[in-house]
C-alpha positions in Angstrom: 83.5 58.3 -219.4 80.2 57.2 -220.4 80.3 60.2 -222.6 77.0 62.0 -223.2 75.6 61.6 -226.7 76.5 65.1 -227.7 80.2 64.5 -227.3 83.0 63.3 -229.4 86.4 61.8 -229.9 87.6 60.5 -227.0 86.1 63.6 -229.0 89.3 62.2 -229.2 89.8 65.2 -231.5 92.1 64.5 -234.3 95.4 64.7 -235.3 97.0 65.8 -238.5 94.1 67.9 -240.0 93.2 69.3 -236.6 96.8 70.4 -236.0 97.6 71.0 -239.6 95.2 72.9 -241.7 92.0 72.6 -243.6 93.1 69.4 -245.4 89.9 68.5 -247.1 88.8 70.3 -250.2 85.8 72.6 -249.6 83.6 70.8 -252.2 84.1 67.5 -250.4 83.3 69.1 -247.0 80.0 70.5 -248.3 79.0 67.6 -250.5 76.2 65.5 -249.5 76.8 61.8 -249.1 75.8 59.5 -252.0 76.0 55.7 -252.0 76.0 53.2 -254.9 75.4 49.5 -254.4 78.2 47.2 -255.4 79.1 43.5 -254.9 81.5 42.2 -252.2 83.8 41.3 -255.1 84.2 45.1 -255.7 85.8 45.7 -252.3 89.6 45.7 -252.7 91.1 43.0 -250.5 87.8 41.8 -249.0 88.9 38.2 -248.9 92.1 38.9 -247.1 90.8 40.7 -244.0 90.5 39.0 -240.6 86.8 39.7 -240.4 86.4 38.2 -236.9 88.5 41.0 -235.5 85.9 43.6 -236.2 83.0 41.7 -234.6 84.0 42.7 -231.1 84.0 46.4 -232.1 80.7 46.1 -234.0 79.0 44.2 -231.1 79.7 47.2 -228.8 77.8 49.4 -231.3 75.1 46.8 -231.4 74.5 47.1 -227.6 73.7 50.7 -228.1 71.6 50.1 -231.3 69.5 47.6 -229.5 68.5 50.1 -226.9 67.0 52.6 -229.4 63.4 52.7 -230.6 63.0 50.5 -233.7 61.1 53.3 -235.5 63.8 55.9 -235.1 65.7 56.9 -238.3 69.2 55.5 -238.3 71.6 58.5 -238.9 71.4 62.1 -240.1 70.8 61.2 -243.8 68.3 58.6 -245.0 70.8 55.9 -245.9 70.6 53.4 -243.1 66.9 52.8 -242.7 65.7 52.6 -239.1 67.1 51.2 -235.9 64.7 48.4 -236.3 66.4 47.3 -239.5 69.8 47.2 -237.7 68.4 45.4 -234.6 67.7 42.3 -236.6 71.4 42.1 -237.5 72.6 43.1 -234.0 70.6 40.5 -232.3 72.5 37.9 -234.3 75.8 39.6 -233.5 75.1 39.7 -229.7 73.9 36.1 -229.7 77.1 35.0 -231.6 79.4 36.9 -229.2 77.7 35.5 -226.2 78.0 32.0 -227.5 81.6 32.3 -228.7 83.9 35.3 -227.9 84.9 37.3 -231.0 88.5 36.1 -230.7 87.4 32.5 -231.1 85.0 33.0 -234.0 86.2 31.2 -237.2 87.3 33.9 -239.7 85.3 32.2 -242.5 82.2 32.3 -240.3 82.7 36.0 -239.6 83.2 36.8 -243.3 80.1 34.8 -244.2 78.1 36.7 -241.5 78.8 40.0 -243.2 78.1 38.7 -246.6 74.8 37.2 -245.5 73.3 40.2 -243.7 74.9 43.2 -245.4 74.9 44.9 -248.8 78.0 47.0 -249.7 77.6 50.6 -251.0 80.4 52.8 -252.4 80.4 56.2 -250.7 81.0 59.5 -252.5 80.4 63.2 -252.1 77.8 64.5 -254.5 79.9 66.0 -257.4 83.1 65.5 -255.4 84.1 61.9 -256.2 84.8 58.8 -254.1 88.3 59.7 -252.8 88.9 61.6 -249.6 91.4 62.3 -246.8 92.2 59.9 -244.0 94.2 60.9 -240.9 94.9 59.3 -237.6 94.6 59.7 -233.8 95.7 57.9 -230.7 95.5 57.7 -226.9 98.0 60.2 -225.5 100.4 59.6 -222.6 101.2 62.2 -220.0 102.9 62.5 -216.6 100.9 63.8 -213.7 100.2 64.3 -210.0 97.1 64.7 -207.9 98.8 67.7 -206.2 100.0 71.0 -207.6 103.8 71.1 -207.0 107.2 71.0 -208.7 106.9 70.4 -212.4 103.2 69.6 -212.2 101.9 73.1 -213.0 99.3 72.4 -215.8 95.7 71.5 -214.8 93.5 69.1 -216.6 90.0 70.4 -215.9 86.7 68.5 -215.4 83.5 69.7 -217.1 82.4 73.1 -215.6 79.0 73.0 -213.9 77.8 76.0 -216.0 78.8 74.8 -219.4 75.8 74.0 -221.6 76.3 71.9 -224.6 73.5 71.8 -227.2 72.8 69.2 -229.8 71.3 71.3 -232.6 69.9 68.2 -234.3 67.5 67.9 -231.4 65.8 71.1 -232.7 66.2 70.8 -236.5 66.7 67.7 -238.6 69.0 69.6 -241.0 71.4 70.3 -238.1 71.9 66.7 -237.0 75.5 66.1 -235.9 76.1 69.7 -235.1 76.5 71.2 -231.6 77.3 74.5 -229.8 78.2 75.3 -226.2 78.2 78.2 -223.9 76.9 79.6 -220.6 73.4 80.7 -219.9 73.2 84.4 -218.7 69.9 86.2 -218.3 68.1 83.4 -220.2 70.4 83.5 -223.2 73.3 81.2 -224.3 76.5 83.3 -224.2 80.0 82.6 -225.4 82.2 80.7 -223.0 85.8 81.5 -222.0 88.4 80.7 -224.7 91.7 78.8 -224.3 93.6 81.9 -223.4 91.2 83.1 -220.8 91.0 79.6 -219.2 94.8 79.5 -219.2 94.8 82.8 -217.3 92.6 81.3 -214.6 89.4 83.1 -215.6 87.4 79.8 -215.5 84.9 80.1 -212.5 85.8 77.7 -209.6 88.7 76.5 -211.7 90.7 75.0 -208.7 87.7 72.9 -207.8 87.6 71.3 -211.2 91.2 70.1 -211.5 91.3 66.3 -212.1 95.1 66.1 -212.3 98.1 68.3 -212.8 100.5 67.4 -215.6 104.1 68.4 -216.2 104.1 69.6 -219.8 101.9 72.3 -221.4 102.6 71.0 -224.9 101.5 67.4 -223.9 98.4 68.9 -222.5 97.6 70.7 -225.7 97.9 67.5 -227.7 95.7 65.7 -225.1 93.0 68.2 -226.1 93.5 67.3 -229.7 93.4 63.5 -229.0 90.6 63.7 -226.5 91.8 60.9 -224.3 94.9 59.8 -222.5 96.7 57.8 -219.9 98.4 59.7 -217.1 101.4 58.2 -215.3 101.2 59.5 -211.8 104.1 60.5 -209.6 103.1 57.9 -207.0 103.5 55.0 -209.5 99.9 54.6 -210.3 98.1 55.5 -213.5 94.7 56.9 -214.6 92.8 57.1 -217.8 91.0 60.3 -218.7 88.5 60.9 -221.5 86.6 63.7 -223.2 83.7 65.3 -221.3 83.0 68.4 -223.3 84.3 71.4 -225.1 84.0 75.2 -224.6 82.1 75.8 -227.9 84.8 77.8 -229.7 85.8 76.7 -233.2 89.0 74.7 -233.6 91.9 76.6 -235.2 94.7 74.5 -236.7 98.1 75.8 -235.4 99.9 73.9 -238.1 98.3 76.3 -240.6 99.7 79.2 -238.6 103.2 77.7 -238.7 102.9 77.2 -242.5 101.7 80.8 -243.0 104.7 82.0 -241.0 107.1 79.9 -243.0 108.3 77.9 -240.0 106.9 74.7 -241.5 105.7 73.6 -244.9 102.7 71.5 -246.0 105.2 68.7 -246.7 106.9 68.8 -243.3 104.0 69.6 -241.0 102.9 66.8 -238.6 102.2 66.3 -235.0 105.9 65.5 -234.4 107.2 68.7 -236.1 104.6 70.9 -234.4 105.5 69.4 -231.0 109.2 70.0 -231.7 108.6 73.6 -232.7 106.6 74.3 -229.5 109.3 72.8 -227.3 112.1 74.6 -229.3 110.3 78.0 -229.0 109.0 78.1 -225.4 108.7 81.9 -225.4 106.2 81.8 -228.3 104.5 78.5 -227.5 101.6 79.8 -225.4 100.8 82.5 -228.0 100.7 80.0 -230.8 98.6 77.4 -228.8 96.2 80.2 -227.8 95.4 80.9 -231.5 93.3 77.8 -231.1 90.4 79.0 -228.8 88.9 75.6 -228.5 89.3 74.0 -225.1 88.5 70.4 -224.0 87.3 69.2 -220.6 87.9 65.7 -219.3 86.8 63.2 -216.7 88.5 60.2 -215.1 87.4 56.9 -216.7 86.2 54.1 -214.5 87.4 50.6 -215.5 84.9 49.0 -213.1 82.1 50.5 -215.3 83.6 49.1 -218.5 85.6 52.1 -219.4 88.9 50.3 -219.8 90.0 52.3 -222.8 89.4 55.5 -224.8 85.7 56.4 -225.2 84.5 57.7 -228.6 81.6 59.9 -229.5 79.3 56.9 -229.6 80.0 56.5 -225.9 81.9 53.2 -226.4 85.4 52.0 -225.8 87.3 52.3 -229.1 89.1 49.4 -230.7 92.6 50.1 -232.1 92.7 49.7 -235.9 89.0 49.0 -236.1 87.3 52.2 -234.8 86.9 55.1 -237.3 85.9 58.7 -236.7 83.6 60.3 -239.2 81.5 63.4 -240.0 78.5 62.7 -237.9 76.4 65.3 -239.7 76.6 62.9 -242.7 77.3 59.4 -241.3 75.7 57.6 -238.4 77.6 55.8 -235.6 77.8 52.0 -235.6 78.1 51.4 -239.4 80.6 48.8 -240.6 82.8 50.4 -243.3 85.2 48.7 -245.7 88.2 51.1 -246.2 90.9 51.2 -248.9 93.5 53.7 -247.7 96.9 54.5 -249.2 99.9 53.6 -247.0 100.2 56.1 -244.1 104.0 56.1 -244.4 106.6 54.9 -246.9 107.3 51.3 -246.3 104.0 50.7 -244.5 101.2 48.7 -246.1 97.9 50.4 -247.0 94.8 49.7 -245.0 92.2 47.4 -246.5 90.0 46.3 -243.7 86.6 46.4 -242.1 86.1 49.2 -239.5 83.2 50.6 -237.5 82.1 54.3 -237.3 82.3 55.0 -233.5 83.7 58.5 -233.1 83.8 62.0 -234.6 85.7 65.2 -234.2 85.8 68.9 -235.0 88.2 68.5 -238.0 86.2 65.6 -239.5 84.2 67.3 -242.3 83.1 65.6 -245.5 81.2 62.7 -247.1 84.5 60.8 -247.6 86.7 61.9 -244.6 87.8 59.9 -241.6 90.3 59.4 -238.8 91.7 56.0 -238.0 92.1 55.2 -234.3 95.6 53.7 -233.9 95.5 52.9 -230.1 98.1 53.6 -227.5 101.9 53.8 -227.4 104.8 55.2 -229.4 104.0 53.5 -232.7 100.3 54.6 -232.5 101.4 58.2 -231.9 103.9 58.0 -234.7 101.5 56.6 -237.2 98.7 59.0 -236.2 101.0 62.0 -236.3 102.2 61.4 -239.8 99.0 60.0 -241.5 97.7 62.1 -244.4 96.4 59.4 -246.8 94.0 59.3 -249.7 91.4 56.6 -249.6 87.8 55.4 -250.2 85.2 53.5 -248.2 82.1 51.4 -248.6 79.2 51.2 -246.3 77.8 47.8 -245.2 74.1 48.3 -244.7 71.6 45.6 -243.6 70.0 44.0 -246.6 66.5 44.5 -245.4 66.7 48.3 -245.0 64.2 50.2 -247.1 67.0 51.5 -249.3 67.6 48.0 -250.6 64.0 47.4 -251.5 
Protein backbone atom coordinates (compact mmCIF):
# COMPACT_ATOMS: atom_id res chain seq x y z
CA UNK A 1 0.00 0.00 0.00
CA UNK A 2 1.12 3.47 -0.33
CA UNK A 3 0.86 3.44 3.42
CA UNK A 4 -0.05 6.67 5.09
CA UNK A 5 2.69 8.42 6.99
CA UNK A 6 1.25 7.40 10.32
CA UNK A 7 1.68 3.74 9.73
CA UNK A 8 4.36 1.25 10.25
CA UNK A 9 5.98 -2.12 9.47
CA UNK A 10 4.78 -3.46 6.66
CA UNK A 11 4.11 -1.95 10.28
CA UNK A 12 5.52 -5.00 9.47
CA UNK A 13 5.37 -5.40 13.23
CA UNK A 14 8.17 -7.42 14.54
CA UNK A 15 9.12 -10.63 15.46
CA UNK A 16 11.01 -11.95 18.43
CA UNK A 17 10.50 -9.12 20.87
CA UNK A 18 6.96 -8.58 19.69
CA UNK A 19 6.16 -12.20 20.27
CA UNK A 20 8.57 -12.74 23.06
CA UNK A 21 8.69 -10.21 25.84
CA UNK A 22 10.07 -6.82 26.72
CA UNK A 23 13.54 -7.66 25.50
CA UNK A 24 15.09 -4.23 25.78
CA UNK A 25 16.26 -2.92 29.12
CA UNK A 26 14.00 -0.13 30.41
CA UNK A 27 16.90 2.32 30.67
CA UNK A 28 17.70 1.84 26.98
CA UNK A 29 14.04 2.22 26.04
CA UNK A 30 13.79 5.57 27.83
CA UNK A 31 17.25 6.87 27.05
CA UNK A 32 17.53 9.74 24.62
CA UNK A 33 19.68 9.23 21.57
CA UNK A 34 23.22 10.57 21.69
CA UNK A 35 25.70 10.56 18.82
CA UNK A 36 29.48 10.91 18.76
CA UNK A 37 31.48 11.67 15.58
CA UNK A 38 33.99 9.02 14.50
CA UNK A 39 36.03 8.27 11.37
CA UNK A 40 35.07 5.70 8.75
CA UNK A 41 38.05 3.66 9.96
CA UNK A 42 36.17 3.19 13.26
CA UNK A 43 33.32 1.30 11.53
CA UNK A 44 34.00 -2.45 11.94
CA UNK A 45 34.17 -4.09 8.51
CA UNK A 46 33.50 -0.87 6.56
CA UNK A 47 35.89 -1.78 3.77
CA UNK A 48 34.34 -5.24 3.25
CA UNK A 49 30.72 -4.31 2.50
CA UNK A 50 29.15 -4.19 -0.97
CA UNK A 51 28.22 -0.53 -0.67
CA UNK A 52 26.54 -0.42 -4.07
CA UNK A 53 23.83 -2.77 -2.80
CA UNK A 54 22.43 -0.18 -0.41
CA UNK A 55 22.21 2.65 -2.94
CA UNK A 56 18.97 1.27 -4.35
CA UNK A 57 17.34 1.23 -0.90
CA UNK A 58 18.68 4.68 -0.06
CA UNK A 59 17.50 6.11 -3.39
CA UNK A 60 13.92 5.09 -2.49
CA UNK A 61 14.17 7.14 0.70
CA UNK A 62 15.67 10.00 -1.29
CA UNK A 63 12.61 10.16 -3.53
CA UNK A 64 10.53 10.88 -0.42
CA UNK A 65 13.11 13.26 1.09
CA UNK A 66 13.22 15.36 -2.08
CA UNK A 67 9.47 16.02 -1.83
CA UNK A 68 9.69 17.62 1.63
CA UNK A 69 10.13 21.31 2.41
CA UNK A 70 13.86 22.09 2.74
CA UNK A 71 13.26 24.02 5.98
CA UNK A 72 11.57 21.10 7.77
CA UNK A 73 13.56 19.53 10.60
CA UNK A 74 14.79 16.05 9.69
CA UNK A 75 13.52 13.66 12.37
CA UNK A 76 12.14 13.74 15.91
CA UNK A 77 15.43 14.75 17.54
CA UNK A 78 17.80 17.45 16.30
CA UNK A 79 20.45 15.13 14.93
CA UNK A 80 19.91 15.24 11.19
CA UNK A 81 19.67 18.93 10.34
CA UNK A 82 16.92 19.81 7.86
CA UNK A 83 15.50 18.12 4.78
CA UNK A 84 17.40 20.70 2.77
CA UNK A 85 20.68 19.29 4.12
CA UNK A 86 19.72 15.83 2.90
CA UNK A 87 18.37 16.99 -0.44
CA UNK A 88 21.84 17.98 -1.61
CA UNK A 89 23.02 14.39 -1.11
CA UNK A 90 19.81 12.87 -2.46
CA UNK A 91 20.00 14.82 -5.68
CA UNK A 92 23.38 13.20 -6.29
CA UNK A 93 22.00 9.73 -5.49
CA UNK A 94 18.99 10.09 -7.79
CA UNK A 95 21.18 11.46 -10.57
CA UNK A 96 23.60 8.54 -10.19
CA UNK A 97 20.85 5.91 -10.15
CA UNK A 98 19.25 7.38 -13.27
CA UNK A 99 22.58 7.36 -15.06
CA UNK A 100 23.61 3.88 -13.93
CA UNK A 101 21.34 1.36 -12.13
CA UNK A 102 22.48 0.60 -8.59
CA UNK A 103 23.28 -3.00 -9.58
CA UNK A 104 25.80 -1.71 -12.13
CA UNK A 105 27.53 0.89 -9.96
CA UNK A 106 31.17 0.16 -9.20
CA UNK A 107 31.47 -0.87 -5.50
CA UNK A 108 34.47 1.42 -5.07
CA UNK A 109 32.50 4.35 -6.48
CA UNK A 110 29.61 3.64 -4.09
CA UNK A 111 31.95 3.44 -1.10
CA UNK A 112 33.64 6.69 -2.12
CA UNK A 113 30.22 8.34 -2.45
CA UNK A 114 29.34 7.68 1.19
CA UNK A 115 32.77 8.75 2.36
CA UNK A 116 32.54 11.97 0.38
CA UNK A 117 29.09 13.11 1.48
CA UNK A 118 28.65 11.63 4.96
CA UNK A 119 30.13 11.81 8.45
CA UNK A 120 29.70 8.73 10.71
CA UNK A 121 28.39 9.09 14.27
CA UNK A 122 28.31 6.35 16.88
CA UNK A 123 24.85 6.03 18.48
CA UNK A 124 24.17 5.46 22.16
CA UNK A 125 21.39 5.83 24.68
CA UNK A 126 22.13 8.57 27.18
CA UNK A 127 23.57 6.75 30.20
CA UNK A 128 22.71 3.36 28.64
CA UNK A 129 25.70 2.63 26.43
CA UNK A 130 26.16 1.84 22.75
CA UNK A 131 24.94 -1.77 22.68
CA UNK A 132 21.33 -2.71 22.05
CA UNK A 133 19.03 -5.51 20.90
CA UNK A 134 18.53 -6.47 17.24
CA UNK A 135 15.71 -8.77 16.15
CA UNK A 136 14.30 -9.67 12.73
CA UNK A 137 11.13 -9.77 10.66
CA UNK A 138 10.06 -11.07 7.25
CA UNK A 139 7.28 -11.19 4.68
CA UNK A 140 4.84 -13.94 5.71
CA UNK A 141 3.24 -16.59 3.44
CA UNK A 142 -0.39 -17.71 3.81
CA UNK A 143 -2.95 -19.77 1.89
CA UNK A 144 -6.18 -18.02 1.00
CA UNK A 145 -9.35 -17.68 -1.00
CA UNK A 146 -11.59 -14.85 -2.15
CA UNK A 147 -14.59 -16.80 -0.91
CA UNK A 148 -15.54 -18.02 2.56
CA UNK A 149 -15.68 -21.81 2.31
CA UNK A 150 -14.03 -25.04 3.44
CA UNK A 151 -10.81 -24.42 5.37
CA UNK A 152 -10.84 -20.71 4.51
CA UNK A 153 -12.53 -19.48 7.67
CA UNK A 154 -10.29 -16.65 8.91
CA UNK A 155 -10.78 -13.13 7.50
CA UNK A 156 -8.09 -10.60 6.69
CA UNK A 157 -9.78 -7.24 7.18
CA UNK A 158 -9.29 -3.97 5.35
CA UNK A 159 -9.08 -0.72 7.28
CA UNK A 160 -12.50 0.12 8.80
CA UNK A 161 -14.08 3.34 7.62
CA UNK A 162 -14.54 4.66 11.17
CA UNK A 163 -11.03 3.95 12.46
CA UNK A 164 -9.20 7.20 13.20
CA UNK A 165 -5.43 7.11 13.57
CA UNK A 166 -3.73 10.12 15.11
CA UNK A 167 -0.08 11.17 14.74
CA UNK A 168 0.55 12.76 18.13
CA UNK A 169 3.66 14.47 16.80
CA UNK A 170 1.38 16.66 14.66
CA UNK A 171 0.20 18.26 17.90
CA UNK A 172 3.28 18.23 20.13
CA UNK A 173 6.93 18.04 19.13
CA UNK A 174 7.81 15.88 22.15
CA UNK A 175 5.37 13.21 20.92
CA UNK A 176 6.88 12.78 17.45
CA UNK A 177 6.81 9.14 16.36
CA UNK A 178 3.87 8.30 18.68
CA UNK A 179 0.33 7.55 17.57
CA UNK A 180 -3.04 6.48 18.92
CA UNK A 181 -6.21 5.20 17.24
CA UNK A 182 -9.89 4.84 18.00
CA UNK A 183 -13.41 5.75 16.92
CA UNK A 184 -15.00 9.18 17.24
CA UNK A 185 -18.27 9.09 19.22
CA UNK A 186 -20.05 12.29 20.28
CA UNK A 187 -17.01 14.31 19.35
CA UNK A 188 -14.57 12.27 21.45
CA UNK A 189 -12.03 9.63 20.42
CA UNK A 190 -13.10 6.35 22.00
CA UNK A 191 -11.39 2.97 22.37
CA UNK A 192 -11.79 0.66 19.37
CA UNK A 193 -12.70 -3.06 19.50
CA UNK A 194 -9.85 -5.29 20.65
CA UNK A 195 -8.63 -8.55 19.09
CA UNK A 196 -11.16 -10.72 20.93
CA UNK A 197 -14.14 -8.55 20.03
CA UNK A 198 -13.09 -8.38 16.38
CA UNK A 199 -12.67 -12.17 16.36
CA UNK A 200 -16.22 -12.50 17.70
CA UNK A 201 -17.55 -10.47 14.77
CA UNK A 202 -18.20 -7.22 16.66
CA UNK A 203 -16.46 -5.10 14.04
CA UNK A 204 -19.10 -2.94 12.28
CA UNK A 205 -19.68 -3.99 8.66
CA UNK A 206 -17.03 -6.68 9.07
CA UNK A 207 -18.16 -8.80 6.11
CA UNK A 208 -17.82 -5.82 3.78
CA UNK A 209 -14.20 -5.37 4.83
CA UNK A 210 -12.80 -8.85 4.14
CA UNK A 211 -9.92 -8.76 1.66
CA UNK A 212 -9.26 -12.49 1.68
CA UNK A 213 -10.05 -15.59 3.75
CA UNK A 214 -7.09 -17.66 4.98
CA UNK A 215 -6.90 -21.24 6.21
CA UNK A 216 -4.95 -20.92 9.45
CA UNK A 217 -5.65 -18.68 12.46
CA UNK A 218 -2.08 -18.98 13.72
CA UNK A 219 -0.65 -17.90 10.36
CA UNK A 220 -3.03 -14.94 10.43
CA UNK A 221 -1.83 -13.99 13.92
CA UNK A 222 1.77 -13.96 12.75
CA UNK A 223 0.77 -11.95 9.68
CA UNK A 224 -0.39 -9.28 12.12
CA UNK A 225 3.04 -9.35 13.73
CA UNK A 226 4.93 -9.17 10.44
CA UNK A 227 2.62 -6.58 8.90
CA UNK A 228 2.89 -7.87 5.33
CA UNK A 229 2.53 -11.12 3.42
CA UNK A 230 1.99 -13.08 0.25
CA UNK A 231 -1.24 -15.05 -0.01
CA UNK A 232 -1.25 -18.12 -2.27
CA UNK A 233 -4.83 -18.33 -3.55
CA UNK A 234 -6.85 -21.50 -4.10
CA UNK A 235 -7.25 -20.61 -7.78
CA UNK A 236 -3.48 -20.68 -8.34
CA UNK A 237 -2.94 -16.93 -8.27
CA UNK A 238 -1.25 -14.95 -5.51
CA UNK A 239 -1.65 -11.55 -3.92
CA UNK A 240 0.45 -9.33 -1.70
CA UNK A 241 -1.06 -7.55 1.29
CA UNK A 242 0.43 -4.86 3.49
CA UNK A 243 -0.27 -2.97 6.67
CA UNK A 244 -3.02 -0.35 6.55
CA UNK A 245 -3.62 0.47 10.21
CA UNK A 246 -4.03 -0.81 13.75
CA UNK A 247 -6.83 -0.70 16.31
CA UNK A 248 -4.94 1.43 18.83
CA UNK A 249 -4.60 -1.20 21.54
CA UNK A 250 -1.13 -1.81 22.98
CA UNK A 251 0.80 -4.85 21.85
CA UNK A 252 1.11 -7.67 24.40
CA UNK A 253 3.80 -10.29 23.79
CA UNK A 254 2.27 -13.77 24.05
CA UNK A 255 5.75 -15.24 24.35
CA UNK A 256 5.97 -13.52 27.73
CA UNK A 257 2.74 -15.26 28.76
CA UNK A 258 4.12 -18.67 27.79
CA UNK A 259 7.29 -17.97 29.76
CA UNK A 260 5.25 -16.90 32.80
CA UNK A 261 3.24 -20.13 32.59
CA UNK A 262 6.38 -22.23 32.34
CA UNK A 263 5.50 -23.58 28.89
CA UNK A 264 8.59 -21.96 27.36
CA UNK A 265 11.76 -20.36 28.68
CA UNK A 266 13.64 -17.25 27.68
CA UNK A 267 16.21 -19.49 26.06
CA UNK A 268 13.71 -21.50 24.00
CA UNK A 269 11.11 -18.88 23.05
CA UNK A 270 11.04 -17.94 19.37
CA UNK A 271 8.52 -17.51 16.57
CA UNK A 272 8.92 -21.19 15.75
CA UNK A 273 8.36 -22.49 19.30
CA UNK A 274 5.38 -20.20 19.87
CA UNK A 275 3.84 -21.29 16.57
CA UNK A 276 4.35 -24.94 17.53
CA UNK A 277 2.71 -24.40 20.93
CA UNK A 278 -0.33 -22.74 19.35
CA UNK A 279 -0.77 -25.59 16.87
CA UNK A 280 -0.23 -28.23 19.56
CA UNK A 281 -2.78 -26.62 21.90
CA UNK A 282 -5.71 -25.62 19.67
CA UNK A 283 -8.18 -25.48 22.57
CA UNK A 284 -6.07 -22.79 24.27
CA UNK A 285 -4.75 -21.01 21.20
CA UNK A 286 -7.49 -18.41 20.80
CA UNK A 287 -7.37 -17.42 24.48
CA UNK A 288 -3.62 -16.99 24.31
CA UNK A 289 -3.67 -14.96 21.09
CA UNK A 290 -6.47 -12.77 22.49
CA UNK A 291 -4.19 -11.73 25.35
CA UNK A 292 -2.67 -9.48 22.72
CA UNK A 293 -5.47 -6.93 22.13
CA UNK A 294 -3.67 -5.26 19.21
CA UNK A 295 -5.20 -5.95 15.80
CA UNK A 296 -3.82 -5.02 12.38
CA UNK A 297 -5.76 -4.16 9.22
CA UNK A 298 -4.43 -4.66 5.68
CA UNK A 299 -4.84 -3.72 2.08
CA UNK A 300 -4.01 -5.39 -1.23
CA UNK A 301 -0.79 -4.07 -2.72
CA UNK A 302 -0.74 -2.92 -6.33
CA UNK A 303 2.39 -3.86 -8.30
CA UNK A 304 1.33 -1.50 -11.10
CA UNK A 305 1.79 1.35 -8.63
CA UNK A 306 5.27 0.28 -7.64
CA UNK A 307 4.15 -1.81 -4.68
CA UNK A 308 5.96 -4.96 -5.72
CA UNK A 309 7.04 -5.85 -2.20
CA UNK A 310 6.43 -5.23 1.49
CA UNK A 311 5.84 -1.58 2.36
CA UNK A 312 7.51 -0.12 5.44
CA UNK A 313 6.51 2.74 7.68
CA UNK A 314 8.28 5.18 5.37
CA UNK A 315 5.75 4.20 2.69
CA UNK A 316 8.40 2.50 0.53
CA UNK A 317 9.11 -1.03 -0.66
CA UNK A 318 11.57 -2.66 1.75
CA UNK A 319 14.88 -4.18 0.65
CA UNK A 320 15.83 -7.55 2.14
CA UNK A 321 18.97 -7.29 4.23
CA UNK A 322 19.21 -3.53 3.74
CA UNK A 323 16.05 -2.11 5.35
CA UNK A 324 15.98 -1.57 9.10
CA UNK A 325 13.10 -0.86 11.47
CA UNK A 326 13.84 1.61 14.27
CA UNK A 327 12.17 3.61 17.07
CA UNK A 328 10.73 6.49 15.10
CA UNK A 329 10.29 8.60 18.23
CA UNK A 330 14.09 8.81 18.35
CA UNK A 331 15.35 8.16 14.81
CA UNK A 332 14.12 9.50 11.45
CA UNK A 333 13.35 7.49 8.34
CA UNK A 334 15.80 7.48 5.47
CA UNK A 335 19.09 7.48 7.41
CA UNK A 336 21.96 5.19 6.31
CA UNK A 337 23.19 3.22 9.35
CA UNK A 338 26.29 1.10 9.65
CA UNK A 339 25.49 -1.93 11.83
CA UNK A 340 27.72 -4.35 13.71
CA UNK A 341 25.44 -7.15 14.92
CA UNK A 342 26.40 -10.43 16.55
CA UNK A 343 25.60 -13.63 14.60
CA UNK A 344 21.82 -14.24 14.68
CA UNK A 345 22.41 -18.01 14.96
CA UNK A 346 25.29 -20.31 15.71
CA UNK A 347 27.25 -20.94 12.53
CA UNK A 348 25.96 -17.77 10.86
CA UNK A 349 28.16 -14.72 10.26
CA UNK A 350 27.51 -11.47 12.07
CA UNK A 351 26.05 -8.54 10.19
CA UNK A 352 28.45 -5.73 9.34
CA UNK A 353 26.80 -3.73 6.61
CA UNK A 354 25.17 -0.50 5.58
CA UNK A 355 21.39 -0.38 6.03
CA UNK A 356 18.66 2.29 5.77
CA UNK A 357 16.02 3.19 8.38
CA UNK A 358 12.75 2.59 6.52
CA UNK A 359 10.35 1.03 8.99
CA UNK A 360 9.20 0.91 12.61
CA UNK A 361 7.00 -1.16 14.88
CA UNK A 362 5.25 -1.33 18.24
CA UNK A 363 8.01 -3.37 19.88
CA UNK A 364 10.86 -1.19 18.65
CA UNK A 365 11.70 1.04 21.58
CA UNK A 366 15.09 2.47 22.36
CA UNK A 367 17.95 4.59 21.12
CA UNK A 368 19.89 1.46 20.07
CA UNK A 369 17.19 -1.02 19.06
CA UNK A 370 16.26 -2.28 15.60
CA UNK A 371 14.70 -5.03 13.48
CA UNK A 372 16.43 -6.40 10.40
CA UNK A 373 14.14 -7.10 7.44
CA UNK A 374 15.13 -10.53 6.08
CA UNK A 375 12.81 -10.70 3.08
CA UNK A 376 10.56 -13.58 2.00
CA UNK A 377 10.80 -17.36 2.19
CA UNK A 378 11.67 -20.15 4.59
CA UNK A 379 15.17 -18.92 5.36
CA UNK A 380 13.94 -15.38 5.99
CA UNK A 381 11.31 -16.70 8.41
CA UNK A 382 13.84 -18.92 10.16
CA UNK A 383 16.41 -16.17 10.60
CA UNK A 384 13.85 -13.61 11.72
CA UNK A 385 12.17 -16.00 14.12
CA UNK A 386 15.37 -16.84 15.97
CA UNK A 387 17.22 -13.52 15.89
CA UNK A 388 17.95 -11.99 19.32
CA UNK A 389 21.38 -10.43 18.82
CA UNK A 390 23.37 -7.71 20.53
CA UNK A 391 24.80 -5.01 18.33
CA UNK A 392 25.70 -1.39 17.69
CA UNK A 393 25.14 1.11 14.93
CA UNK A 394 26.51 4.32 13.52
CA UNK A 395 24.56 7.06 11.75
CA UNK A 396 25.79 8.47 8.46
CA UNK A 397 24.72 12.12 8.37
CA UNK A 398 25.39 14.62 5.60
CA UNK A 399 28.61 16.52 6.20
CA UNK A 400 26.99 19.89 5.68
CA UNK A 401 24.26 19.53 8.35
CA UNK A 402 24.34 22.10 11.14
CA UNK A 403 25.46 19.45 13.64
CA UNK A 404 28.75 19.10 11.77
CA UNK A 405 29.53 22.81 11.82
